[in-house]
C-alpha positions as CSV (number, residue, x, y, z in Angstrom):
1,M,0.0,0.0,0.0
2,T,2.9,2.3,0.7
3,E,4.0,2.0,-3.0
4,I,0.5,2.9,-4.2
5,L,0.4,5.9,-1.8
6,L,3.7,7.3,-3.0
7,L,3.4,6.5,-6.7
8,S,-0.1,7.9,-7.0
9,T,1.0,11.1,-5.3
10,L,4.1,11.4,-7.5
11,A,1.9,10.7,-10.7
12,M,-0.5,13.5,-9.7
13,L,2.3,15.9,-9.0
14,L,3.8,15.3,-12.4
15,L,0.4,15.9,-14.0
16,G,0.5,19.4,-12.3
17,M,-2.3,18.9,-9.8
18,P,-2.2,21.0,-6.7
19,V,-0.2,19.6,-3.8
20,A,-3.1,19.5,-1.4
21,I,-5.2,17.5,-3.9
22,C,-2.4,15.1,-4.6
23,L,-1.9,14.3,-0.9
24,G,-5.6,14.1,-0.1
25,A,-6.7,12.0,-3.1
26,S,-3.8,9.5,-2.7
27,S,-4.6,9.2,1.0
28,L,-8.3,8.6,0.3
29,L,-7.4,6.0,-2.3
30,V,-5.2,4.0,0.1
31,I,-7.8,4.2,2.9
32,I,-10.4,2.7,0.6
33,L,-8.0,0.0,-0.8
34,Q,-7.0,-1.0,2.8
35,G,-10.6,-1.5,3.7
36,M,-10.5,1.2,6.4
37,P,-13.7,3.2,7.1
38,S,-13.9,6.3,4.9
39,Q,-14.7,8.4,8.0
40,I,-11.1,8.0,9.0
41,A,-10.1,10.3,6.1
42,V,-12.5,13.0,7.4
43,Q,-11.3,12.6,11.0
44,R,-7.6,12.9,10.0
45,F,-8.3,15.9,7.7
46,F,-10.0,17.7,10.5
47,A,-7.5,16.6,13.2
48,G,-4.7,18.0,11.1
49,V,-5.8,21.6,11.6
50,D,-7.5,21.3,15.0
51,V,-4.4,22.3,16.8
52,L,-4.1,25.5,18.9
53,P,-0.6,26.7,17.9
54,L,-1.7,26.6,14.2
55,M,-3.9,29.6,15.0
56,A,-0.8,31.7,14.7
57,I,-0.5,31.1,10.9
58,P,-3.5,33.1,9.7
59,F,-2.6,36.0,12.1
60,F,1.0,36.2,10.9
61,I,-0.1,36.1,7.3
62,L,-2.6,38.9,8.0
63,A,0.0,40.9,9.9
64,G,2.4,40.6,7.0
65,N,-0.2,41.9,4.5
66,L,-1.2,44.7,6.8
67,M,2.4,45.8,7.2
68,D,3.0,45.7,3.4
69,S,0.0,47.8,2.7
70,G,0.8,50.1,5.6
71,G,4.1,51.3,4.3
72,L,6.4,49.5,6.8
73,A,8.4,47.6,4.1
74,K,9.5,50.6,2.1
75,R,10.7,52.4,5.3
76,L,12.8,49.5,6.3
77,V,14.4,49.5,2.8
78,S,15.1,53.3,3.0
79,L,16.8,52.8,6.4
80,A,19.0,50.0,5.0
81,N,19.8,52.0,1.9
82,V,21.2,54.9,4.1
83,F,23.9,52.6,5.6
84,V,24.9,50.2,2.7
85,G,23.5,51.8,-0.4
86,R,26.9,53.4,-1.3
87,V,29.0,50.3,-1.7
88,S,29.2,48.4,-5.0
89,G,26.0,46.4,-5.4
90,G,24.5,48.4,-2.5
91,L,20.9,48.1,-3.7
92,G,21.4,44.3,-3.8
93,I,22.6,44.3,-0.2
94,V,19.7,46.6,0.7
95,T,17.3,44.1,-0.9
96,I,18.7,41.3,1.2
97,M,18.5,43.4,4.4
98,G,15.0,44.4,3.5
99,C,14.0,40.8,3.1
100,V,15.5,39.9,6.5
101,F,13.6,42.8,8.2
102,F,10.3,42.0,6.5
103,A,10.8,38.3,7.2
104,A,10.9,39.2,10.9
105,I,7.5,40.7,10.4
106,S,5.6,38.4,8.1
107,G,7.0,35.0,8.8
108,S,6.4,34.1,5.1
109,G,8.8,33.8,2.2
110,V,6.1,34.4,-0.4
111,A,4.8,37.5,1.4
112,T,8.4,38.8,1.5
113,A,9.0,38.1,-2.2
114,A,5.8,40.0,-3.1
115,A,6.5,43.0,-0.9
116,M,10.3,43.3,-1.6
117,G,10.0,42.5,-5.3
118,A,7.4,45.2,-5.9
119,I,9.7,47.8,-4.2
120,M,13.3,46.7,-5.0
121,I,13.2,45.2,-8.5
122,P,12.1,48.5,-10.3
123,S,14.6,50.5,-8.1
124,M,17.5,48.2,-9.1
125,V,16.6,48.2,-12.8
126,K,16.4,52.0,-12.7
127,R,19.9,52.1,-11.3
128,G,21.3,50.0,-14.1
129,Y,21.1,46.5,-12.6
130,D,20.2,43.6,-14.9
131,R,16.5,42.7,-14.4
132,G,17.3,39.0,-14.1
133,F,19.9,39.7,-11.5
134,A,17.6,42.0,-9.5
135,S,14.8,39.4,-9.6
136,A,17.3,36.6,-8.6
137,V,18.4,38.7,-5.5
138,V,14.7,38.9,-4.3
139,A,14.0,35.3,-5.2
140,S,16.9,34.1,-3.1
141,A,16.6,36.4,-0.2
142,S,12.9,36.2,0.4
143,P,12.9,32.5,1.5
144,I,14.9,33.6,4.6
145,G,11.4,34.4,5.9
146,V,11.1,30.6,6.6
147,V,14.1,30.7,9.0
148,I,13.9,34.2,10.6
149,P,11.3,34.3,13.5
150,P,8.4,34.5,13.7
151,S,8.3,31.7,11.2
152,I,5.2,29.7,10.1
153,S,7.5,26.7,9.5
154,F,8.7,26.8,13.1
155,I,5.1,26.6,14.4
156,I,4.3,23.6,12.3
157,Y,7.5,21.9,13.2
158,A,7.0,22.5,16.9
159,V,3.5,21.0,16.7
160,L,4.9,17.9,15.1
161,T,7.8,17.3,17.4
162,S,6.6,19.0,20.7
163,S,9.7,21.3,20.5
164,S,9.9,24.7,22.1
165,V,8.9,27.4,19.6
166,T,11.0,29.9,21.7
167,D,14.1,27.8,21.3
168,L,13.4,27.5,17.5
169,Y,13.1,31.3,17.4
170,Q,16.4,31.8,19.2
171,A,18.2,29.4,16.9
172,G,16.5,30.8,13.8
173,I,18.0,34.3,14.2
174,P,21.7,33.4,13.7
175,A,20.7,30.9,11.0
176,G,18.9,33.6,9.0
177,M,21.9,35.9,9.4
178,I,24.3,33.2,8.1
179,M,22.1,32.7,5.1
180,G,21.9,36.4,4.5
181,L,25.7,36.9,4.8
182,C,26.3,34.2,2.2
183,L,24.0,35.9,-0.2
184,V,25.7,39.2,0.4
185,V,29.0,37.7,-0.7
186,V,27.5,36.6,-4.0
187,V,25.9,40.0,-4.6
188,L,29.2,41.8,-3.9
189,T,31.1,39.4,-6.2
190,I,28.7,39.7,-9.1
191,S,28.2,43.5,-8.7
192,K,32.0,44.2,-8.8
193,K,32.3,42.0,-11.9
194,Q,29.3,43.7,-13.7
195,G,30.1,47.2,-12.4
196,Y,27.0,47.9,-10.4
197,K,27.8,51.1,-8.5
198,G,26.3,52.3,-5.3
199,D,24.8,55.7,-4.5
200,D,26.9,58.7,-5.4
201,H,25.9,61.1,-2.6
202,P,28.0,61.0,0.6
203,F,26.8,59.6,3.9
204,S,24.9,62.0,6.1
205,W,24.1,61.5,9.8
206,S,21.1,63.8,9.5
207,E,19.7,61.6,6.7
208,A,20.4,58.5,8.7
209,L,18.7,59.9,11.7
210,H,15.7,60.9,9.6
211,A,15.5,57.4,8.1
212,F,15.8,55.8,11.5
213,K,13.1,58.0,12.9
214,D,10.8,57.3,10.0
215,A,11.3,53.5,10.3
216,S,11.1,53.4,14.1
217,W,7.5,52.2,14.2
218,A,8.4,49.4,11.6
219,L,11.5,48.4,13.6
220,G,9.4,48.1,16.7
221,T,7.5,45.2,15.2
222,P,10.2,42.5,15.5
223,V,11.4,43.9,18.8
224,I,7.9,43.6,20.3
225,L,7.1,40.2,18.8
226,I,10.4,38.3,19.3
227,G,11.2,40.1,22.5
228,G,7.7,39.4,23.9
229,V,8.1,35.7,23.2
230,F,11.7,35.5,24.5
231,G,10.7,37.4,27.6
232,G,7.7,35.2,28.3
233,I,5.2,38.0,28.0
234,F,3.1,36.1,25.5
235,T,3.1,32.8,23.6
236,P,4.0,32.6,19.9
237,T,0.3,32.3,19.1
238,E,-0.5,35.4,21.1
239,S,2.4,37.2,19.5
240,A,0.7,36.7,16.1
241,V,-2.5,38.5,17.4
242,V,-0.3,41.3,18.8
243,A,1.3,41.6,15.4
244,V,-2.1,42.1,13.7
245,V,-3.2,44.7,16.2
246,Y,0.2,46.6,16.0
247,A,0.2,46.5,12.2
248,L,-3.4,47.8,12.0
249,L,-2.7,50.7,14.4
250,I,0.6,51.7,12.8
251,G,-0.7,51.5,9.2
252,L,-3.9,53.4,10.0
253,F,-2.8,56.0,12.5
254,A,1.0,56.3,12.5
255,Y,2.0,56.1,8.8
256,R,-1.6,56.6,7.6
257,E,-0.9,54.7,4.4
258,L,-3.3,51.9,5.2
259,K,-6.9,53.1,4.4
260,W,-10.1,51.7,5.7
261,T,-11.1,50.8,2.2
262,D,-7.9,48.6,1.9
263,L,-9.0,46.3,4.7
264,Y,-11.4,44.2,2.7
265,R,-8.7,43.4,0.1
266,V,-6.1,42.7,2.8
267,F,-8.3,40.4,4.8
268,L,-9.5,38.6,1.6
269,D,-5.9,38.0,0.4
270,S,-4.9,36.8,3.8
271,A,-7.9,34.4,4.0
272,K,-7.0,33.0,0.6
273,M,-3.4,32.4,1.5
274,T,-4.4,30.9,4.9
275,S,-6.9,28.5,3.3
276,K,-4.2,27.3,0.9
277,I,-1.8,26.5,3.7
278,M,-4.4,25.0,6.0
279,L,-5.7,22.7,3.2
280,I,-2.1,21.4,2.6
281,I,-1.6,20.9,6.4
282,S,-4.9,19.0,6.6
283,M,-4.2,16.7,3.7
284,A,-0.5,16.2,4.5
285,L,-1.2,15.1,8.1
286,C,-3.6,12.4,6.8
287,F,-0.9,11.3,4.4
288,A,1.7,11.2,7.2
289,Y,-0.8,9.2,9.3
290,L,-1.0,6.5,6.6
291,L,2.8,6.4,6.2
292,T,3.1,5.8,10.0
293,Y,0.2,3.2,9.9
294,N,2.1,1.3,7.2
295,Q,5.4,1.5,9.3
296,V,7.3,3.6,6.8
297,P,9.2,5.4,9.6
298,Q,10.7,2.1,10.8
299,A,11.6,1.1,7.3
300,V,13.3,4.5,6.7
301,M,15.3,4.1,9.9
302,E,16.5,0.7,8.9
303,M,17.5,2.1,5.5
304,F,19.6,4.9,7.1
305,L,21.2,2.4,9.4
306,S,22.2,0.3,6.4
307,F,23.9,3.3,4.9
308,S,25.9,4.4,7.9
309,E,25.8,4.8,11.7
310,N,27.7,8.0,11.5
311,K,25.4,10.9,12.5
312,Y,27.1,13.4,10.1
313,V,26.7,11.0,7.1
314,V,23.1,10.5,8.0
315,L,22.6,14.3,8.2
316,M,24.1,14.6,4.7
317,I,21.8,12.0,3.3
318,I,18.8,13.7,4.9
319,N,19.8,17.1,3.5
320,L,20.1,15.7,0.0
321,L,16.6,14.1,0.3
322,L,15.1,17.3,1.6
323,L,16.7,19.4,-1.1
324,V,15.2,17.0,-3.7
325,A,11.8,17.2,-2.0
326,G,12.0,21.0,-2.0
327,T,12.1,21.1,-5.8
328,F,8.7,19.3,-6.0
329,M,6.8,20.1,-2.8
330,E,5.7,23.1,-0.7
331,T,7.3,23.9,2.6
332,S,4.3,22.9,4.8
333,A,3.9,19.6,2.9
334,I,7.6,18.7,3.3
335,L,7.5,19.3,7.0
336,L,4.3,17.4,7.6
337,I,5.3,14.4,5.6
338,T,9.0,14.0,6.4
339,V,9.2,15.0,10.1
340,P,7.0,12.1,11.4
341,I,9.1,9.7,9.1
342,L,12.4,11.0,10.2
343,L,11.6,11.4,13.9
344,P,12.8,7.9,14.9
345,V,16.0,8.4,12.9
346,L,16.7,11.7,14.8
347,Q,16.1,10.0,18.1
348,K,18.3,7.0,17.2
349,F,21.2,9.3,16.3
350,N,20.6,11.7,19.2
351,I,20.1,14.7,16.8
352,D,18.9,17.7,18.7
353,L,15.3,18.4,17.6
354,V,15.7,22.2,17.7
355,H,18.9,22.0,15.7
356,F,17.1,19.8,13.1
357,G,14.2,22.2,13.0
358,I,16.6,24.8,11.8
359,I,18.2,22.4,9.3
360,I,14.9,21.3,7.8
361,S,13.6,24.9,7.7
362,A,16.7,26.1,5.9
363,N,16.3,23.2,3.4
364,T,12.7,24.1,2.6
365,A,13.9,27.8,2.2
366,I,16.2,26.7,-0.6
367,G,13.3,24.7,-2.1
368,L,11.2,27.9,-2.3
369,M,13.7,29.3,-4.9
370,T,14.4,26.1,-6.9
371,P,12.4,25.1,-10.1
372,P,10.0,23.6,-11.0
373,F,7.8,24.4,-8.0
374,G,9.6,27.1,-6.1
375,V,6.8,29.5,-5.1
376,C,9.2,32.4,-4.4
377,L,10.7,31.9,-7.8
378,F,7.3,32.1,-9.5
379,T,6.2,35.1,-7.4
380,T,9.4,37.0,-8.2
381,S,9.2,36.1,-11.9
382,S,5.8,37.6,-12.1
383,I,6.6,40.8,-10.2
384,G,10.0,41.2,-11.9
385,Q,8.6,40.4,-15.4
386,T,11.4,37.9,-15.9
387,S,10.9,34.5,-17.5
388,I,11.2,31.4,-15.3
389,Q,14.0,30.1,-17.5
390,E,16.2,33.2,-17.2
391,L,15.5,33.5,-13.5
392,S,16.3,29.8,-12.9
393,R,19.8,30.5,-14.4
394,K,20.4,33.7,-12.5
395,V,19.7,32.1,-9.1
396,I,22.3,29.3,-9.5
397,P,25.1,31.3,-7.7
398,F,22.7,32.1,-4.9
399,I,21.6,28.5,-4.5
400,G,25.4,27.7,-4.2
401,A,25.7,30.3,-1.5
402,L,22.8,28.9,0.5
403,L,24.2,25.4,0.2
404,V,27.3,26.7,1.9
405,A,25.1,28.2,4.6
406,M,23.3,24.9,4.9
407,A,26.6,23.1,5.5
408,I,27.6,25.6,8.2
409,I,24.2,25.3,9.9
410,T,24.3,21.5,9.7
411,Y,27.9,20.7,10.7
412,I,28.7,23.5,13.1
413,P,25.6,23.3,15.4
414,Q,26.9,26.0,17.7
415,S,26.7,28.5,14.9
416,V,22.9,28.5,15.4
417,M,22.5,26.9,18.9
418,F,24.6,29.3,20.9
419,M,21.6,31.6,21.6
420,V,19.5,28.7,22.9
421,D,22.4,27.7,25.3
422,L,22.9,31.3,26.5
423,W,19.3,32.2,27.1
């Protein structure tokens, strides 16, 4: 039955059917073929989303959309531009910094790609940057939203493994910084080779002070959210609600760029994105239940033990499998399917669950920018008016940089775990 489950899912994916439908239809097929009551499918679909921590997902999506419409994103970009916009490839570095800032607000790679792409790609093209390169910078930096807290992926992973969301947040900050720095190296190298110059006008402290003052409300968002969770003031789910209220107040009354007439569109877009994610979660958890029912986790553990009993070799194999999965599946689906399967392997090799949460999230981040199903790639291609073929070529150096970051995160655990140990 496991073969039917996997092959039917793969066949539907290759036919271009939505991921949620592939997982749900193949699960229902196997339930019927195994003679199980069809009500089990309904029960598992509902149980997949009937989990309190998942309430944070719609609120973080809504907060990100409110902040994008409320003008917070462009102020963060302006602040970053004051400090690094003068170096060669400065706008590319500003784009990466803007993605990191916005990721700490929205928790979503796709939302970051949409917000930063609309602002930065036209600005970079106007300054003489190649359109494909400008789009590639956004496509490769926006997935950092999966790793920088507050992250939707962390919430899903914590639910699956009973890990501490706060610990994942603490380890996610340095992991996101490592990925961002690796991307900066690529931007600097290509910019010097192509002759992309920075701003001509000299640095001004008055300009920097003005930009900082203008962005102060936007900067307060990650401070309140992450600081509130670390300080034990509120839970990650409660922090998502705080983010919505804060974004609403700042957009409407501080910056006054969010209009009352915009709210219907913002809420509708957020509801559509939430329904898509929740449907995938619902179907994927039923799929994962059937894998567990058919003892696939035990078979996978035996397979890994047959390869090697060295923890680092096992981690390398897992990374390769996750990178391949990332080219075909969405972040939520990868987490929901692979984590229950790999959990016995992690326990067998004494792999820290928080550390692995960062590893798998970084892997899925790379998957967001790799063809043929990288959603950040498609989002950026549409916004940047760049063909998928050209953009796929342009992101290759950035994928290489993120693979280096992936190796650092995997094989030097303290590079990301030191904050967890210190806190």
